[in-house]
N, C-alpha and C positions, 0 to 999 in steps of 0.2 A: 504494500500500500504506500504509494508515494504521497507524502504530505509535506507541507511547508514546515520548516524548523521553527518552533515556538521560542520567543525570547525567554530567558530565564533570569530570575532574581534570586540572589543568595539570601538566606535567612540564618540568623544566629539566634538559636532558641535554647532555653534551658528546659530539660525534662528530668523527671525523677530517675535516679540511678537504676532502679529496677526495670523501668521501661527501656532505658538505653541498653542494659545488659540483655534483655529479652530480644530487642531488635537486633542486636549484634549476633546473638545465637541464631536467630531466624535467618538473617542474611548469609551467615556462614554455612548454614545447612541447606539453603535454597539458592543455589548459584545463579539462577535466572533473575533473582530479585536483588535490588540495591536499596540503600537508604533512600535515594531519590525516588525510586519507583514506589516504595512503601509509603513515603510521605505524600506523594501525589495521589495515590489511591485512597489513602486514609482521609486526607483533607477534602478531596473532591466528594467522597462518599458522605462525609459529615455535612458538607454544604448542601448536597442534594437531599439528605434526610431532614434538614432543618430549614427548608423553604426556598433554597436557591433554585430558580427555574431558568437556568441559563444553559443552552445547548452546548456552549463551549466547555462548561464544567462537566456536563455529561460525557462529552467526547474525551476530556482529559481522564476521567475515571475509566472509561472503556479502554483507552489507549494504555493506561497503566495496568489494568487488570489483564489484558491480553498481550502485553509486552510489545506494543507497537513502537517502532523506533522514534516516533515523533515526541515521546514523553521526555 
């Protein structure tokens, strides 16, 4: 699927250590997932479940979920 590369913005966030350790374990054991992919999937799903009705967010979620290179 050829899609246009989306601009990226870097975030510096603090998360609980337990969450970070769990994320690291997951990424290490699921080689097709990266921190970037997990955060894109999680944030876009959160927004969709909490009232965001933006097709771009839906697309980001699906791209992350199905590992499309546009993420």
